[in-house]
C-alpha positions, 0 to 999 in steps of 0.5 A: 499500500501507498504511504499517505504522502504518494498522492497525484491528482487526476486531471479534471477541470476546464484547464486539463481539458484545454490542455488535451484539446490542443495537444491533440489537435496538434497530433502532440505526445506528452511524457506526462501521457507515456511515462505516466507521470504522477503530477499530471494532474497538478501540471495539466490543471495548471495549463502546462505540459511536457511535449516529447518529440520524435514519436512515442516508440523508444529505441532502448529499454530501461527496466524502470521506464512506461514509455513504449520500446520497439527497434525502430520509431515513427518518421521524425514529422517535419511539421512538429516543431510548428505544431508545438509552436502553436500549441505554446502559443494557444496554451499561453505558456512562457516556459516549454519543456521538450523531451523525447524518446531514443531514436537509436535508429536515427543517423543523428539519434534526433538531435538536428530534429530537437534543434529545428523544433526549438527553433520553430518556438524561438522564431514564433514566440522568442520570449518563451524560455526552452528547456530541453530533456534529452537523451545522451548526447555527444558534444558534436550532437548537442551542439545543434541543440544549443545554437537553436536558442536553448535555455536550459539543458536537462539530462538524467543520470536517473539512479547511482552508479551501482544501479545503472544496470537498470537503464538500458545497456547502452546508457551509463553514468559517465555517457551521461556526464558527457552530455552534461559537460557538453552543455555545460561548455556551451554556456547552458544552464544544466540539469539533472535528476535522480530517482530514489526507492530502487535499493540505493544507499545515501552515501550512493545519493551523496556521490552521485551529487558530488559528481554532478556538481563536478560536472557543472550541474546547476539543478538537481531533482530527486522524486520517489520511483514509482512503479508504472506496472508490473513490467517495470521493476519493483519497488524497493522502498519509499522514501520519506518526505524527511529524507527528501528534505534531507537530501535537498539540504544536502544538495544545497550545501553542495552547491546546486542553484536549485534543488527539487526534492520531494516524492512525486518530484520529476525532471519537468515538476516545477521546471519554470521555478527552479529555472528562475532560482538558478537564473536569480529571477524573481516573481 
């Protein structure tokens, strides 16, 4: 049985319905739906969503993830960037989070499509801040994404070093650090997330924090792993709100400019607030 502090709100109300209608109109996928995010109700109720580009079939098979997998995904939609820009305008967003499935079947792994989508938004709505939660791109792959006008680069290490086997075998903590360092070298604010409750030890979490800070990561997100279905790996333990608060304190002491540490926290959760804190903005 889930503890009292693990509660998610079902999307209801006019704002949530508006988000669904606009996303469907523009044929857009969201990580909110595909990954069974527990914050969908809250975020959609506020009129926000995280758009997932490059289709809904991932070429990797991480053992904790609910996104559909396959050897190949759909061909990238040339009009996807324009559709996203139109949806952002209709929703009145000031901050957009873009993410994607992994596309190892594409020659550039989808990096140039990522860049094209960011450019489309920036050309139509230059005032909108854009965050990209990307696969483990190399420096070469990440360069066009940064050049497209990206404001914040996010990439998740997902878990501590000893538990990296829960990710697809093509992923690793070190490859994730390569992506994060590349983004930082290009002058971007960077963010990474760790899921807890998979059997990690506290010292391992603190060691991961230290490695992320050494790579220049600005924003840290810590959240509870929640098993999406019987197909994914089992949960080992629920981390208490007090433990999350302790991890948050540890993160801030290590110099992260913003730390989001809570049971239902996910990479895109309160993304605008975290970006503003990191950028030194208020209001």
